[in-house]
N, C-alpha and C positions, 0 to 999 in steps of 0.2 A: 304261861303265855308271855308274860312280860320278860322273863329271862330269855326266851327264844327270840323275842323282838330285839333285845339288846345284843344278842349274839349276831343277829342279822345285820344290825347297824355296824357292829365291829367288823363284820365281813366286808361290808361296803367300803369302810375305811381302808382295810387291808388290800382290797382290790385296786382302789385308787392309787395307793402307794406302789403297788406292783406295776401298774401301767405307767406311772410317772417315772419309775426307775428304768423301765424299758425305753421311755422317751429320752431320758438322759443319755443312755447308751447310744441311742439312735443318732442324736444330734452330735455327740462326740465322734462317732464313726463317720457321719456325713461331713463334718468339718475337716477331719483328717483326709477323707477321700477328696474333698474339694481342694484343699491346700496342697496335697501331695500328688494329685492326679492318680489316685489309687483306684483303678477300675474294679478290682475284686472286692474291695471294701465298699465301694459304691453299690455294687450289685447286692452285697449282703444287706445293706441298709434298705434297699428297695424290697428285697424278699422278706425281711423281718417286719416290714410295716403291716403285713397281713396279720401278724400275731397281735400287734397293738389294736388293730381294727376288731379282731375277734374278741379280745378281752373287753374292749369298750362296749361292744354289743351285748356281751354276756352280763356286764355290770348293769347296763340299762335294763335288761330283762329282770335282773334281781331287784332293782329299785322299783320298777313298775309293779312287780309281784308284791313287794312290801306295801306299796301304796294301796293295792287292791285288797290285800288280806288284813293288814294291821290298821289301816286308816289312821296314820299318825297325825298328831296335832302339835302346835307350838314349835319348839326347837327341833323335835324329832322330825316333823314335817319339813322344816327348813333344811335339815341334814340330807334327807332323801332327795328333795328337789334339787338342792345344790349339787349333789352327787351326779345327777343326770346332766347338769350343765357343765360341771367340771370334766366329766367323762368326754363330752363333746369337744371341749377345748383341748384336752390331752390328745384326742384323736387327730385334731387339726395340727397340733404341734408335731405329731408323727408324720403327717403329710408334708409339713414344711421341711422336715429332715429329708424325707424322700425326694422332694423337689430339688434340694441342694445336691443330693447324691446323683440325681438324674443329670444335672448339668455336668457333673464330673464325668459321668459315663459318656455323655454325648460328645464331649470335647476331647476325650482320651485319644491319643497319648499326650495331647497338648494340655496345658493348664487353662483353667476357665477364664481367668482375668489377666490383663497385662501386669507386668512386674511392678509398676508403680502403685497398683492397688492391692497387691498381695498382703502387705503388712496390715492394712485396714481390715481386710476380710479375716485375717488370722486373729486379730483382736476382737472383731465382732463375733466370730465363731466361738472363741474362748469365753466371752461374756455369756453367750447363749448356753454353753455347757455349764457354766457356773450357776446360772439361773435355774436350769433344769435340775441340777443336783440339790440346790436349795429348796426348790419346789417339792421334790420328793420328801425331803426332811420336814418341810412345813406341813405337808399332808399327814405325815407320821406323828408329829409332835404338837401341831397347832401353836408353835412358838411364833408369836406375832412379830418378833424382831426380824425374823427371816422375811416376812412379807414386806417390811420396809426396805430391807436390803435388796430385794427383788425389784422394787420400784426404782431404787437408785441405780441399779444395774441397767434397767430399761432406759433411763435417761441417757446413759452412756451409749447404748445401742442406737438410740434415736439420733444422737449427735454424729455417730459414725455413718449412719444411713444418709443423713443430710450431706455429709462430706463426700460421699460417693457421687451423689447427684451434682454437687458443686464441681467435682472433678470431670465427670463425663460431659458436662455442659460448658466447661471452661474452654478458653481459647487454646490452652496448651495441650488439650486432649488429642492424642494421636491415634487412638484406637479406631477401628473400623466399625461398621454398623453392627456386626455380630458381637464385637467386644462390648459395645455400648448396651446392647440388649441383654447380654449375659450378666454384665455387672449390675444393671438395673434390677433384673429379676432376682439375682442372688441376694442383693442387698435387701430387697423387699421381703424375701423369704425369711431372712434372719430377723428383720424388724417385726414381722408378723408373729414369728415364733415367740419373741420376747413379749409382744403385746398379749398373747394368750396366757403366758406365764403370769403377767400382772393381773389379768382378769381373774385367774384362779386364786391368786394370792389375796385379792380383795374379798372374794367369797369366803375363803377360809378365815380371814381376819374378822369378817362380819359374824361368822358362826362362833368364833372364839370370844369376841368382845361385845357383840350386839351393835357395834358402831359401823355404819356403812360409809365407805370411802367413795365419794362420787367419781365418775369417770372424768378425767381431765379434758 
């Protein structure tokens, strides 16, 4: 029975890595669709989000089944409960990618944001892609150095997010109401994507070390 239990815990980890890998692909495609005004790629991101949702639901069902049958304790219990919370965050990250892609689709054939903001969003998107890839590797290896790198990357995303607000609220901003709303929403989606990555990184770091990193 113990061997079966350990195999189930391994399956939980493998499923988390699978979902995280799909999320990394999703944000990479969403970022490209957003920056390039690529409507076909945007529609692919939107369609593929169903797969992420389905895998998250399936993982939750597995975790709940383990809790009911195995009644884990101590670290094993923390692993299963954390998997449920990580799954929820990954699903939300997929949603953020989808929202970014939806903006690209809605504004096609035009680009979503004015020219002055495009370098900022290109950098923000690339940071989210990097964080997502690191997150998949963190879930696979529990290398806590990656958790710290993800937190540092999030600081950069936060700074870019604030710079977008400074721009759209500044006196030199020439965009219309639609441009302002689009830029604000897109920036928020990128920022929330990064926040979820940090939340997951903290949980994995706790499982690996036993040290809880408080929310800033």
